[in-house]
Backbone of each chain as ProteinMPNN parsed JSONL, in Angstrom:
{"seq_chain_A": "GQQLNQSPQSMFIQEGEDVSMNCTSSSIFNTWLWYKQDPGEGPVLLIALYKAGELTSNGRLTAQFGITRKDSFLNISASIPSDVGIYFCAGSTTTSGTYKYIFGTGTRLKVLA", "coords_chain_A": {"N_chain_A": [[49.019, -40.474, 34.513], [46.148, -38.22, 34.468], [43.475, -38.941, 36.717], [40.137, -39.832, 37.492], [38.268, -40.312, 40.346], [35.459, -42.059, 41.02], [32.531, -42.369, 42.906], [29.654, -43.874, 44.531], [30.844, -47.132, 43.364], [28.829, -48.826, 42.58], [25.283, -49.051, 43.097], [22.275, -50.023, 44.709], [18.982, -49.017, 44.794], [15.772, -48.117, 46.161], [12.826, -47.522, 44.276], [11.843, -44.169, 43.986], [13.54, -43.161, 45.876], [16.17, -40.808, 46.681], [19.264, -40.198, 44.977], [22.773, -40.0, 45.244], [25.911, -39.222, 43.894], [29.48, -38.964, 43.409], [32.455, -37.348, 42.15], [35.921, -37.183, 42.14], [39.098, -35.557, 41.801], [42.667, -35.369, 41.422], [43.561, -33.326, 40.0], [42.935, -30.085, 38.539], [40.03, -29.184, 36.75], [38.586, -27.608, 33.863], [36.002, -27.871, 33.099], [33.184, -29.804, 34.053], [31.501, -32.771, 33.258], [28.559, -34.728, 33.107], [27.504, -37.939, 32.241], [25.153, -40.395, 31.029], [24.96, -43.87, 30.512], [23.236, -46.249, 28.797], [22.59, -49.804, 28.638], [24.401, -51.3, 26.009], [24.553, -49.002, 24.533], [25.882, -45.768, 23.503], [27.423, -43.215, 25.617], [25.334, -40.587, 26.907], [25.013, -37.134, 27.168], [24.181, -35.571, 30.224], [24.39, -33.339, 32.003], [26.267, -30.331, 31.902], [28.904, -28.536, 33.372], [30.368, -25.403, 33.933], [31.571, -23.488, 35.539], [33.371, -22.936, 38.567], [31.723, -23.822, 41.535], [29.253, -23.701, 40.356], [25.852, -24.621, 40.136], [23.662, -26.765, 38.646], [20.587, -27.75, 37.184], [18.669, -30.386, 35.686], [15.768, -31.318, 35.042], [14.987, -33.933, 37.148], [17.557, -34.166, 37.897], [20.473, -32.886, 39.449], [23.478, -31.15, 39.458], [26.727, -30.232, 40.661], [29.566, -28.115, 40.406], [32.549, -28.349, 41.956], [34.018, -26.054, 44.318], [36.793, -26.052, 44.48], [37.433, -26.934, 42.008], [38.127, -29.502, 41.631], [36.316, -31.469, 42.018], [33.009, -32.935, 41.682], [29.478, -33.352, 42.021], [26.578, -35.438, 41.507], [23.133, -35.459, 41.8], [20.171, -37.37, 41.921], [16.807, -37.049, 42.072], [13.943, -38.622, 43.547], [13.991, -41.325, 42.319], [13.388, -43.357, 39.408], [12.497, -46.384, 37.612], [13.664, -46.212, 34.994], [15.956, -44.812, 35.415], [17.991, -46.516, 35.713], [21.271, -47.519, 34.916], [24.605, -46.671, 33.787], [26.464, -44.144, 35.207], [28.61, -41.644, 34.26], [31.221, -39.45, 35.145], [33.05, -36.758, 33.728], [35.986, -34.94, 33.19], [37.181, -31.936, 31.815], [39.977, -30.614, 30.163], [42.045, -28.011, 28.796], [44.414, -27.945, 26.335], [46.699, -26.203, 24.545], [44.577, -25.09, 23.168], [43.015, -27.252, 22.564], [40.472, -29.418, 23.55], [40.55, -31.963, 26.012], [39.318, -34.957, 27.404], [38.799, -36.584, 30.456], [37.602, -39.542, 31.772], [35.609, -40.814, 34.453], [35.322, -43.974, 36.261], [32.748, -44.795, 36.463], [29.428, -45.054, 37.875], [27.315, -47.547, 38.735], [23.946, -47.817, 38.564], [21.153, -49.268, 40.025], [17.736, -49.635, 40.144], [15.258, -50.582, 42.3], [12.034, -51.666, 41.918]], "CA_chain_A": [[48.09, -39.529, 33.922], [45.063, -37.776, 35.324], [42.465, -39.94, 37.013], [38.957, -39.402, 38.208], [37.736, -41.315, 41.246], [34.023, -41.907, 41.06], [31.935, -43.228, 43.925], [30.079, -45.263, 44.708], [31.007, -47.881, 42.115], [27.497, -49.298, 42.214], [24.308, -48.886, 44.157], [20.901, -50.452, 44.541], [18.099, -48.149, 45.568], [14.346, -48.313, 45.954], [12.167, -46.5, 43.465], [11.378, -43.029, 44.768], [14.616, -42.633, 46.708], [17.127, -39.889, 46.075], [20.571, -40.792, 44.729], [23.878, -39.051, 45.184], [27.19, -39.79, 43.498], [30.437, -37.883, 43.24], [33.652, -37.563, 41.352], [37.013, -36.353, 42.643], [40.32, -35.614, 41.006], [43.848, -34.711, 41.984], [43.863, -32.207, 39.104], [41.891, -29.1, 38.293], [39.391, -29.238, 35.439], [37.873, -26.403, 33.437], [34.606, -28.219, 32.912], [32.762, -31.136, 34.479], [30.375, -33.275, 32.487], [27.958, -35.972, 33.602], [26.886, -38.719, 31.183], [24.507, -41.654, 31.372], [25.093, -44.884, 29.474], [22.327, -47.387, 28.873], [23.232, -51.018, 28.105], [24.519, -51.417, 24.563], [24.487, -47.694, 23.889], [26.941, -44.837, 23.847], [27.052, -42.26, 26.664], [24.534, -39.422, 26.538], [25.278, -36.046, 28.107], [23.09, -35.158, 31.103], [24.616, -31.986, 32.514], [27.602, -29.77, 31.744], [29.19, -27.493, 34.366], [31.45, -24.619, 33.353], [32.188, -22.565, 36.492], [33.505, -23.423, 39.934], [30.589, -23.45, 42.362], [28.011, -23.719, 39.587], [24.855, -25.64, 40.442], [22.794, -26.831, 37.469], [19.571, -28.791, 37.234], [18.067, -30.86, 34.439], [14.683, -32.169, 35.528], [15.229, -34.476, 38.484], [19.003, -34.222, 38.097], [21.166, -31.675, 39.872], [24.917, -31.37, 39.549], [27.485, -29.064, 41.104], [30.99, -28.007, 40.108], [33.163, -28.012, 43.229], [34.738, -24.777, 44.429], [38.221, -26.277, 44.221], [37.498, -27.393, 40.615], [38.648, -30.86, 41.621], [35.278, -32.443, 42.297], [31.655, -32.635, 41.246], [28.515, -34.373, 42.429], [25.324, -35.533, 40.769], [22.012, -35.963, 42.576], [18.941, -37.728, 41.214], [15.718, -37.071, 43.046], [12.773, -39.462, 43.272], [14.438, -42.207, 41.24], [12.414, -44.199, 38.711], [13.198, -47.528, 37.004], [14.444, -45.86, 33.801], [17.231, -44.212, 35.818], [18.998, -47.576, 35.696], [22.314, -47.345, 33.91], [25.914, -46.304, 34.32], [26.667, -42.7, 35.18], [30.021, -41.287, 34.174], [31.663, -38.067, 35.177], [34.19, -36.494, 32.854], [36.586, -33.63, 33.367], [37.745, -31.412, 30.582], [41.08, -29.66, 30.249], [42.387, -27.423, 27.502], [45.843, -27.874, 26.063], [46.929, -25.609, 23.226], [43.3, -24.842, 22.516], [42.291, -28.483, 22.275], [39.876, -30.011, 24.734], [40.706, -33.384, 26.255], [38.373, -35.397, 28.403], [39.153, -37.717, 31.299], [36.369, -40.111, 32.273], [35.623, -41.651, 35.642], [35.06, -45.39, 36.027], [31.31, -45.01, 36.403], [28.589, -45.516, 38.986], [26.252, -48.395, 38.194], [22.757, -47.598, 39.369], [20.044, -50.193, 39.813], [16.573, -49.169, 40.884], [14.337, -51.667, 42.619], [10.651, -51.145, 41.881]], "C_chain_A": [[46.99, -39.142, 34.894], [44.052, -38.889, 35.523], [41.313, -39.303, 37.746], [38.468, -40.561, 39.056], [36.249, -41.073, 41.408], [33.458, -42.858, 42.097], [30.468, -42.875, 44.129], [30.249, -45.957, 43.362], [29.661, -48.402, 41.631], [26.564, -49.092, 43.39], [22.945, -49.411, 43.736], [20.036, -49.524, 45.385], [16.655, -48.524, 45.275], [13.803, -47.189, 45.079], [11.632, -45.394, 44.377], [12.457, -42.424, 45.659], [15.46, -41.636, 45.929], [18.496, -40.566, 45.983], [21.625, -39.698, 44.694], [25.163, -39.781, 44.816], [28.181, -38.659, 43.276], [31.687, -38.328, 42.516], [34.735, -36.632, 41.896], [38.258, -36.578, 41.812], [41.463, -34.969, 41.762], [44.213, -33.473, 41.156], [42.659, -31.282, 38.972], [41.334, -29.278, 36.885], [38.664, -27.931, 35.15], [36.372, -26.634, 33.372], [34.356, -29.601, 33.473], [31.517, -31.51, 33.684], [29.858, -34.552, 33.15], [27.203, -36.643, 32.449], [26.156, -39.916, 31.783], [24.661, -42.609, 30.194], [24.117, -46.013, 29.74], [23.012, -48.604, 28.266], [23.239, -51.053, 26.579], [24.481, -50.107, 23.815], [25.72, -46.868, 24.238], [26.484, -43.882, 24.933], [26.262, -41.08, 26.103], [24.748, -38.351, 27.598], [24.027, -35.685, 28.893], [23.223, -33.686, 31.48], [26.062, -31.595, 32.241], [27.765, -28.602, 32.708], [30.441, -26.743, 33.938], [32.173, -23.714, 34.344], [32.263, -23.196, 37.862], [32.342, -22.899, 40.77], [29.248, -23.517, 41.659], [27.133, -24.894, 39.989], [23.842, -25.627, 39.299], [21.822, -27.988, 37.594], [19.072, -29.122, 35.837], [16.975, -31.835, 34.847], [14.951, -32.626, 36.947], [16.719, -34.56, 38.806], [19.545, -32.862, 38.493], [22.636, -32.005, 40.005], [25.597, -30.095, 39.979], [28.962, -29.218, 40.768], [31.651, -27.539, 41.399], [33.97, -26.727, 43.194], [36.221, -24.934, 44.087], [38.487, -26.671, 42.773], [38.076, -28.798, 40.501], [37.571, -31.895, 41.911], [33.928, -31.966, 41.773], [30.732, -33.704, 41.809], [27.278, -34.295, 41.557], [24.271, -36.116, 41.699], [20.85, -36.273, 41.634], [17.843, -37.816, 42.256], [14.606, -37.997, 42.57], [13.033, -40.425, 42.121], [13.288, -43.066, 40.697], [13.18, -45.318, 37.994], [14.061, -47.177, 35.795], [15.739, -45.113, 34.139], [18.348, -45.249, 35.846], [20.007, -47.328, 34.587], [23.635, -47.056, 34.592], [26.089, -44.805, 34.141], [28.164, -42.417, 35.22], [30.206, -39.796, 34.387], [32.836, -37.937, 34.209], [34.677, -35.088, 33.127], [37.264, -33.206, 32.087], [38.873, -30.444, 30.882], [41.378, -29.147, 28.854], [43.893, -27.325, 27.376], [46.03, -27.353, 24.649], [45.63, -25.437, 22.455], [42.502, -26.075, 22.192], [41.764, -29.091, 23.566], [40.194, -31.504, 24.803], [39.832, -33.756, 27.438], [38.918, -36.607, 29.14], [37.867, -38.223, 31.914], [36.6, -40.876, 33.567], [35.257, -43.072, 35.28], [33.574, -45.73, 36.086], [30.679, -45.429, 37.717], [27.425, -46.263, 38.372], [25.052, -48.315, 39.113], [21.694, -48.622, 38.994], [18.899, -49.764, 40.72], [15.602, -50.328, 41.063], [12.916, -51.111, 42.713], [9.89, -51.484, 43.158]], "O_chain_A": [[46.91, -39.67, 36.003], [43.8, -39.683, 34.617], [41.486, -38.36, 38.518], [38.275, -41.668, 38.552], [35.827, -40.015, 41.875], [33.857, -44.02, 42.163], [30.069, -41.728, 43.931], [29.84, -45.422, 42.331], [29.383, -48.421, 40.432], [27.001, -48.972, 44.534], [22.52, -49.269, 42.59], [20.333, -49.28, 46.555], [16.357, -49.168, 44.269], [14.27, -46.051, 45.143], [11.037, -45.672, 45.419], [12.308, -41.302, 46.143], [15.466, -41.62, 44.698], [18.838, -41.407, 46.814], [21.39, -38.607, 44.176], [25.462, -40.84, 45.37], [27.786, -37.529, 42.99], [31.933, -39.516, 42.306], [34.498, -35.44, 42.09], [38.449, -37.632, 41.206], [41.251, -34.126, 42.633], [45.062, -32.675, 41.556], [41.523, -31.66, 39.26], [42.089, -29.499, 35.938], [38.192, -27.245, 36.056], [35.577, -25.714, 33.564], [35.217, -30.476, 33.383], [30.617, -30.698, 33.467], [30.632, -35.347, 33.683], [26.383, -36.019, 31.775], [26.479, -40.387, 32.874], [24.514, -42.218, 29.036], [24.169, -46.656, 30.788], [23.928, -48.451, 27.458], [22.205, -50.86, 25.94], [24.386, -50.097, 22.587], [26.491, -47.212, 25.133], [25.282, -43.741, 25.159], [26.491, -40.637, 24.978], [24.672, -38.634, 28.794], [22.95, -35.512, 28.322], [22.296, -32.895, 31.301], [26.968, -32.423, 32.336], [26.864, -27.774, 32.842], [31.458, -27.358, 33.616], [33.26, -23.219, 34.048], [31.347, -23.903, 38.282], [32.01, -21.714, 40.731], [28.207, -23.402, 42.306], [27.61, -26.016, 40.16], [23.235, -24.594, 39.017], [22.184, -29.073, 38.05], [19.051, -28.28, 34.939], [17.221, -33.033, 34.984], [15.123, -31.805, 37.848], [17.088, -34.99, 39.899], [19.142, -31.829, 37.958], [23.001, -33.022, 40.595], [25.111, -28.999, 39.701], [29.525, -30.311, 40.838], [31.349, -26.451, 41.888], [34.536, -26.362, 42.164], [36.823, -24.05, 43.477], [39.642, -26.736, 42.352], [38.466, -29.234, 39.418], [37.876, -33.081, 42.039], [33.726, -30.791, 41.468], [31.158, -34.834, 42.048], [26.964, -33.265, 40.96], [24.496, -37.156, 42.319], [20.585, -35.538, 40.683], [17.949, -38.581, 43.215], [14.357, -38.14, 41.373], [12.382, -40.353, 41.078], [12.363, -43.441, 41.418], [14.389, -45.204, 37.793], [15.105, -47.799, 35.596], [16.53, -44.814, 33.245], [19.519, -44.899, 35.987], [19.646, -46.973, 33.465], [23.768, -47.178, 35.809], [25.886, -44.27, 33.051], [28.881, -42.892, 36.101], [29.44, -38.982, 33.872], [33.525, -38.915, 33.92], [33.883, -34.159, 33.278], [37.844, -34.02, 31.369], [38.749, -29.569, 31.739], [41.01, -29.768, 27.857], [44.563, -26.704, 28.201], [45.584, -27.967, 23.681], [45.59, -25.617, 21.238], [41.422, -25.978, 21.607], [42.497, -29.26, 24.54], [40.122, -32.217, 23.802], [39.635, -32.961, 28.357], [39.435, -37.54, 28.526], [37.114, -37.452, 32.51], [37.641, -41.504, 33.758], [34.918, -43.358, 34.131], [33.193, -46.861, 35.784], [31.311, -46.07, 38.556], [26.648, -45.707, 37.596], [25.119, -48.691, 40.283], [21.377, -48.819, 37.821], [19.085, -49.556, 41.919], [15.183, -50.965, 40.096], [12.642, -50.2, 43.494], [8.72, -51.123, 43.293]]}, "seq_chain_B": "NAGVTQTPKFRILKIGQSMTLQCTQDMNHNYMYWYRQDPGMGLKLIYYSVGAGITDKGEVPNGYNVSRSTTEDFPLRLELAAPSQTSVYFCASRRLSEIQYFGPGTRLLVL", "coords_chain_B": {"N_chain_B": [[19.025, -35.706, 10.757], [21.495, -38.23, 11.194], [23.338, -38.275, 13.172], [26.036, -39.554, 15.0], [27.42, -42.302, 13.511], [28.409, -45.707, 13.649], [30.218, -48.439, 12.325], [31.469, -51.833, 12.104], [28.756, -53.141, 14.194], [29.439, -55.216, 15.779], [32.223, -57.416, 16.038], [34.319, -60.201, 15.486], [37.659, -60.976, 15.753], [40.63, -62.708, 14.702], [43.751, -63.228, 16.347], [46.295, -61.115, 15.197], [45.0, -60.401, 12.869], [43.719, -57.701, 10.816], [41.704, -54.723, 10.894], [39.269, -52.159, 10.118], [37.568, -49.78, 11.931], [34.683, -48.02, 11.386], [33.616, -44.622, 11.442], [31.256, -42.112, 11.217], [29.995, -38.823, 10.983], [27.268, -36.572, 10.62], [26.968, -33.953, 11.29], [28.585, -31.864, 10.776], [30.751, -31.502, 12.469], [33.804, -30.344, 13.878], [35.585, -31.566, 15.651], [36.623, -34.834, 16.428], [36.6, -38.018, 18.075], [38.093, -41.032, 19.307], [37.358, -43.582, 21.546], [38.041, -46.225, 23.905], [36.33, -48.665, 25.78], [36.752, -50.658, 28.391], [35.585, -53.635, 30.079], [33.616, -52.762, 32.85], [34.912, -50.383, 33.2], [35.835, -46.895, 32.744], [35.912, -44.586, 29.942], [38.635, -44.545, 27.724], [40.781, -42.379, 25.999], [41.776, -42.812, 22.68], [42.623, -41.764, 20.113], [42.363, -38.491, 18.66], [40.873, -35.869, 16.665], [41.128, -32.623, 15.355], [40.203, -31.561, 13.105], [39.822, -31.96, 9.522], [42.525, -33.718, 8.2], [44.113, -33.431, 10.437], [45.336, -35.063, 13.187], [45.784, -36.543, 16.464], [47.488, -38.164, 19.207], [45.892, -39.896, 21.92], [45.359, -41.07, 25.25], [45.854, -43.879, 25.062], [47.183, -44.87, 22.526], [48.691, -46.903, 21.326], [48.99, -49.536, 18.988], [47.008, -48.764, 17.323], [45.781, -46.818, 14.519], [44.848, -43.772, 12.894], [43.002, -41.76, 10.535], [42.033, -38.724, 8.91], [40.543, -37.73, 6.453], [38.315, -36.418, 5.552], [35.791, -34.139, 6.801], [33.628, -35.553, 7.766], [34.3, -38.257, 8.254], [36.079, -40.573, 10.334], [38.023, -42.936, 10.56], [39.184, -45.79, 12.434], [42.01, -47.744, 12.699], [43.088, -51.048, 13.182], [45.987, -52.768, 13.089], [47.416, -55.193, 13.727], [45.725, -57.284, 15.348], [45.292, -57.841, 18.833], [44.641, -59.794, 21.819], [44.385, -57.987, 23.944], [43.115, -55.854, 22.858], [40.487, -56.358, 22.829], [37.427, -54.962, 23.386], [35.001, -52.322, 23.849], [34.398, -49.955, 21.428], [34.075, -46.53, 21.099], [33.053, -43.84, 19.123], [33.131, -40.301, 18.965], [31.877, -36.964, 18.512], [32.136, -33.384, 18.25], [31.24, -29.884, 18.079], [31.982, -26.577, 18.496], [31.164, -26.231, 21.11], [31.453, -27.927, 24.301], [30.032, -30.241, 24.29], [29.973, -33.536, 23.683], [28.946, -35.857, 21.248], [28.068, -39.168, 21.172], [28.621, -42.205, 19.326], [26.921, -45.409, 18.787], [28.664, -47.445, 19.385], [31.178, -50.01, 18.824], [31.56, -53.37, 19.245], [34.285, -55.318, 19.927], [35.89, -58.385, 19.679], [38.757, -60.157, 20.258], [40.298, -63.083, 19.456]], "CA_chain_B": [[20.431, -36.056, 10.988], [21.713, -39.524, 11.824], [24.239, -38.11, 14.299], [27.285, -40.303, 14.859], [27.165, -43.709, 13.202], [29.591, -46.572, 13.708], [30.099, -49.803, 11.786], [30.301, -52.663, 12.384], [28.288, -53.131, 15.582], [30.125, -56.289, 16.494], [33.174, -58.124, 15.174], [35.274, -61.112, 16.105], [38.91, -61.048, 14.999], [41.687, -63.595, 15.179], [45.008, -62.542, 16.663], [47.112, -60.81, 14.029], [44.208, -59.847, 11.777], [43.552, -56.255, 10.838], [40.376, -54.242, 10.527], [39.01, -50.735, 10.269], [36.293, -49.392, 12.526], [34.23, -46.814, 10.691], [32.853, -43.62, 12.186], [30.8, -41.007, 10.366], [29.038, -37.893, 11.594], [26.658, -35.692, 9.616], [26.646, -32.702, 11.981], [29.62, -30.912, 10.4], [31.578, -31.246, 13.646], [35.235, -30.318, 13.615], [36.335, -32.443, 16.534], [36.176, -36.227, 16.524], [37.36, -38.753, 19.089], [37.928, -42.471, 19.479], [37.573, -44.078, 22.905], [37.753, -47.613, 24.17], [35.756, -48.895, 27.093], [36.951, -52.021, 28.838], [34.51, -54.034, 31.007], [33.622, -52.166, 34.176], [35.806, -49.216, 33.266], [35.43, -45.701, 32.012], [36.401, -44.461, 28.57], [40.009, -44.099, 27.542], [40.938, -41.736, 24.694], [42.772, -43.454, 21.83], [43.066, -40.734, 19.189], [41.377, -37.482, 18.385], [41.144, -35.037, 15.496], [40.53, -31.29, 15.477], [39.715, -31.174, 11.792], [40.321, -32.789, 8.423], [43.969, -33.703, 8.015], [44.832, -33.218, 11.692], [45.034, -36.058, 14.215], [46.768, -36.571, 17.543], [47.344, -39.305, 20.098], [45.279, -39.743, 23.223], [46.011, -41.795, 26.343], [46.193, -45.272, 24.756], [47.203, -44.976, 21.065], [49.497, -48.004, 20.793], [48.261, -50.596, 18.304], [45.946, -48.158, 16.511], [46.083, -45.686, 13.648], [43.663, -43.066, 12.416], [43.16, -40.78, 9.457], [40.871, -37.829, 8.821], [40.617, -37.115, 5.122], [37.145, -35.561, 5.389], [35.191, -33.707, 8.068], [32.61, -36.5, 8.212], [34.764, -39.613, 8.56], [37.255, -40.7, 11.207], [38.194, -44.378, 10.758], [40.203, -46.287, 13.362], [42.612, -48.932, 12.096], [43.869, -51.983, 13.981], [46.819, -53.469, 12.113], [47.713, -56.558, 14.197], [44.852, -57.391, 16.51], [45.763, -58.58, 19.999], [43.551, -59.976, 22.795], [44.253, -56.795, 24.789], [42.283, -54.874, 22.165], [39.079, -56.694, 23.057], [36.854, -53.817, 24.081], [33.95, -51.62, 23.105], [34.987, -48.737, 20.887], [33.109, -45.462, 20.86], [33.448, -42.642, 18.401], [32.367, -39.137, 19.403], [32.199, -35.731, 17.794], [31.575, -32.157, 18.798], [31.611, -28.68, 17.332], [32.733, -25.657, 19.344], [30.798, -26.46, 22.512], [32.105, -29.114, 24.846], [29.116, -31.369, 24.292], [30.333, -34.607, 22.769], [27.892, -36.777, 20.871], [28.679, -40.475, 21.003], [27.996, -43.223, 18.518], [26.414, -46.546, 19.564], [29.741, -48.347, 19.779], [31.54, -51.251, 18.117], [32.077, -54.375, 20.184], [35.323, -56.095, 19.259], [36.431, -59.517, 20.428], [39.952, -60.697, 19.601], [40.557, -64.421, 19.998]], "C_chain_B": [[20.549, -37.413, 11.666], [22.602, -39.389, 13.05], [25.565, -38.795, 14.018], [26.94, -41.769, 14.614], [28.474, -44.479, 13.192], [29.268, -47.93, 13.086], [31.439, -50.5, 11.897], [29.851, -52.514, 13.841], [29.057, -54.139, 16.407], [31.047, -57.023, 15.529], [34.042, -59.03, 16.031], [36.492, -61.201, 15.197], [39.816, -62.129, 15.564], [42.935, -62.762, 15.436], [45.805, -62.329, 15.377], [46.334, -60.261, 12.845], [44.125, -58.33, 11.903], [42.114, -55.907, 10.483], [40.3, -52.739, 10.73], [37.628, -50.545, 10.856], [35.898, -48.054, 11.909], [33.436, -45.91, 11.629], [32.518, -42.478, 11.242], [29.843, -40.136, 11.141], [28.55, -36.92, 10.523], [26.276, -34.345, 10.225], [27.669, -31.61, 11.688], [30.495, -30.523, 11.602], [33.052, -31.274, 13.293], [35.975, -31.399, 14.401], [35.739, -33.851, 16.542], [37.137, -36.999, 17.407], [37.101, -40.25, 18.945], [38.29, -42.845, 20.912], [37.436, -45.597, 22.903], [37.241, -47.736, 25.597], [35.91, -50.37, 27.434], [35.889, -52.363, 29.883], [34.664, -53.4, 32.386], [34.47, -50.931, 34.315], [35.192, -48.03, 32.544], [36.024, -45.696, 30.616], [37.827, -43.93, 28.562], [40.159, -43.548, 26.113], [42.07, -42.388, 23.917], [43.425, -42.414, 20.915], [41.965, -39.68, 19.085], [41.819, -36.646, 17.187], [40.434, -33.706, 15.677], [40.027, -30.772, 14.143], [40.323, -32.075, 10.729], [41.824, -32.599, 8.259], [44.785, -33.564, 9.277], [44.384, -34.26, 12.717], [46.118, -36.025, 15.282], [46.45, -37.73, 18.475], [46.632, -38.919, 21.386], [46.065, -40.508, 24.265], [46.57, -43.136, 25.934], [46.26, -45.5, 23.252], [47.897, -46.216, 20.495], [48.634, -49.117, 20.2], [47.162, -50.082, 17.382], [46.508, -47.077, 15.595], [44.774, -45.057, 13.196], [44.033, -42.2, 11.228], [41.915, -39.909, 9.453], [40.959, -37.065, 7.496], [39.426, -36.213, 4.839], [36.632, -35.143, 6.763], [34.3, -34.796, 8.646], [33.172, -37.802, 8.777], [36.035, -39.642, 9.393], [37.46, -42.187, 11.496], [39.342, -44.718, 11.701], [40.699, -47.624, 12.84], [43.36, -49.738, 13.148], [44.685, -52.824, 13.005], [47.078, -54.928, 12.486], [46.928, -56.769, 15.484], [45.448, -58.281, 17.589], [44.609, -58.733, 20.981], [43.326, -58.748, 23.686], [43.398, -55.711, 24.142], [40.804, -55.265, 22.166], [38.459, -55.605, 23.913], [35.622, -53.345, 23.311], [34.525, -50.276, 22.7], [33.891, -47.732, 20.569], [33.779, -44.317, 20.104], [32.567, -41.496, 18.902], [32.761, -37.937, 18.566], [31.599, -34.547, 18.518], [31.97, -30.994, 17.904], [32.389, -27.776, 18.272], [32.402, -25.849, 20.824], [31.473, -27.721, 22.991], [31.211, -30.338, 24.851], [29.542, -32.357, 23.231], [29.11, -35.474, 22.505], [28.542, -38.112, 20.525], [27.89, -41.342, 20.029], [27.567, -44.391, 19.384], [27.477, -47.558, 19.948], [29.942, -49.515, 18.844], [32.152, -52.188, 19.138], [33.035, -55.291, 19.455], [35.839, -57.178, 20.197], [37.597, -60.085, 19.641], [40.322, -62.009, 20.266], [41.844, -65.005, 19.449]], "O_chain_B": [[19.803, -37.718, 12.596], [22.628, -40.288, 13.89], [26.145, -38.641, 12.943], [26.25, -42.396, 15.417], [29.513, -43.963, 12.779], [28.192, -48.489, 13.296], [32.471, -49.838, 11.796], [30.508, -51.831, 14.627], [29.296, -53.931, 17.596], [30.711, -57.23, 14.363], [34.442, -58.679, 17.141], [36.363, -61.473, 14.003], [39.776, -62.427, 16.758], [43.14, -61.72, 14.814], [45.967, -63.247, 14.574], [46.927, -59.713, 11.915], [44.42, -57.756, 12.951], [41.403, -56.692, 9.856], [41.13, -52.133, 11.406], [36.641, -51.077, 10.346], [36.668, -47.094, 11.91], [32.688, -46.377, 12.488], [33.39, -41.946, 10.555], [28.983, -40.633, 11.869], [29.305, -36.503, 9.645], [25.368, -33.673, 9.735], [27.619, -30.54, 12.294], [30.92, -29.376, 11.733], [33.501, -32.113, 12.512], [36.874, -32.059, 13.88], [34.526, -34.033, 16.649], [38.325, -36.686, 17.485], [36.027, -40.672, 18.517], [39.351, -42.491, 21.424], [36.804, -46.179, 22.021], [37.665, -47.009, 26.495], [35.267, -51.226, 26.827], [35.344, -51.458, 30.514], [35.722, -53.495, 33.008], [34.724, -50.473, 35.429], [34.187, -48.142, 31.843], [36.578, -46.7, 30.167], [38.172, -42.999, 29.29], [39.718, -44.172, 25.148], [43.188, -42.508, 24.418], [44.64, -42.22, 20.951], [40.799, -39.942, 19.38], [42.971, -36.703, 16.755], [39.279, -33.662, 16.101], [39.487, -29.668, 14.062], [41.231, -32.857, 11.01], [42.324, -31.476, 8.19], [46.015, -33.575, 9.223], [43.207, -34.333, 13.071], [47.226, -35.544, 15.043], [45.32, -38.214, 18.537], [46.743, -37.795, 21.875], [47.29, -40.593, 24.188], [47.647, -43.518, 26.394], [45.452, -46.269, 22.733], [47.717, -46.545, 19.323], [47.677, -49.579, 20.822], [46.467, -50.867, 16.737], [47.563, -46.501, 15.859], [43.736, -45.716, 13.124], [45.205, -41.944, 10.954], [40.862, -40.32, 9.94], [41.393, -35.914, 7.445], [39.508, -35.335, 3.981], [37.006, -35.737, 7.774], [34.218, -34.955, 9.863], [32.581, -38.388, 9.684], [36.948, -38.842, 9.187], [37.102, -42.651, 12.579], [40.347, -44.01, 11.752], [39.908, -48.527, 12.57], [44.162, -49.195, 13.908], [44.11, -53.525, 12.172], [46.966, -55.808, 11.632], [47.413, -56.467, 16.575], [46.029, -59.328, 17.305], [43.694, -57.91, 20.992], [42.205, -58.5, 24.13], [43.002, -54.754, 24.807], [39.973, -54.577, 21.573], [38.909, -55.352, 25.031], [35.26, -53.898, 22.273], [35.073, -49.548, 23.528], [32.921, -48.034, 19.874], [34.897, -43.899, 20.407], [31.397, -41.7, 19.223], [33.844, -37.899, 17.983], [30.664, -34.694, 19.306], [32.89, -31.089, 17.091], [33.407, -28.215, 18.807], [33.257, -25.653, 21.688], [32.004, -28.496, 22.196], [31.605, -31.381, 25.374], [29.486, -32.068, 22.036], [28.341, -35.785, 23.415], [29.447, -38.18, 19.693], [26.669, -41.234, 19.918], [27.814, -44.384, 20.59], [27.215, -48.446, 20.759], [29.017, -49.958, 18.163], [33.129, -51.854, 19.809], [32.663, -55.958, 18.49], [36.177, -56.916, 21.351], [37.439, -60.455, 18.478], [40.619, -62.061, 21.46], [42.213, -66.125, 19.801]]}, "name": "protein", "num_of_chains": 2, "seq": "GQQLNQSPQSMFIQEGEDVSMNCTSSSIFNTWLWYKQDPGEGPVLLIALYKAGELTSNGRLTAQFGITRKDSFLNISASIPSDVGIYFCAGSTTTSGTYKYIFGTGTRLKVLANAGVTQTPKFRILKIGQSMTLQCTQDMNHNYMYWYRQDPGMGLKLIYYSVGAGITDKGEVPNGYNVSRSTTEDFPLRLELAAPSQTSVYFCASRRLSEIQYFGPGTRLLVL"}
């Protein structure tokens, strides 16, 4: 089946640093989504990307939909302690009018104050 | 609105037991999903529904069953629990947009 490779798997950074993570696939997706999951909670949507090449920001977060439609990246600027969590990418495909989502394995972010 | 609610929050089952994980949403969403998340992994789709009375299999449906008799509820049934079903289960829903709203999860341990 389709798989999303997400990297890095985990990272420790100092507070105030910028963070970059990416997601690649062997398949084309119609939409890329980035979620954050806090411990003991369900994922929460951060950014949704709908067009190849699209660059979208949400506060300190910026994400881009790759031109080939097979990759996406997420940047976090000036990280703060509450950025700690697991970040998931997800790709969406449409089959017979029904959306299906494939999730990456996550990037675990730890911010050192 | 409460959003997506899931019960129970945590459950321990013995091998061979059965249980139903409940999921309810009050946002009048047509689409509902069940995922499982194994330790250190992403989410795998178990089953999904595009509306009341319509369900379909996802990536990992074996060992599970679902029903969708109302728009609000999408229960997930485990008939014969196995240790391989130890996981965290998330329910999600969405309307026409692609934004899925997730519940808080049910942590299941099968011993």
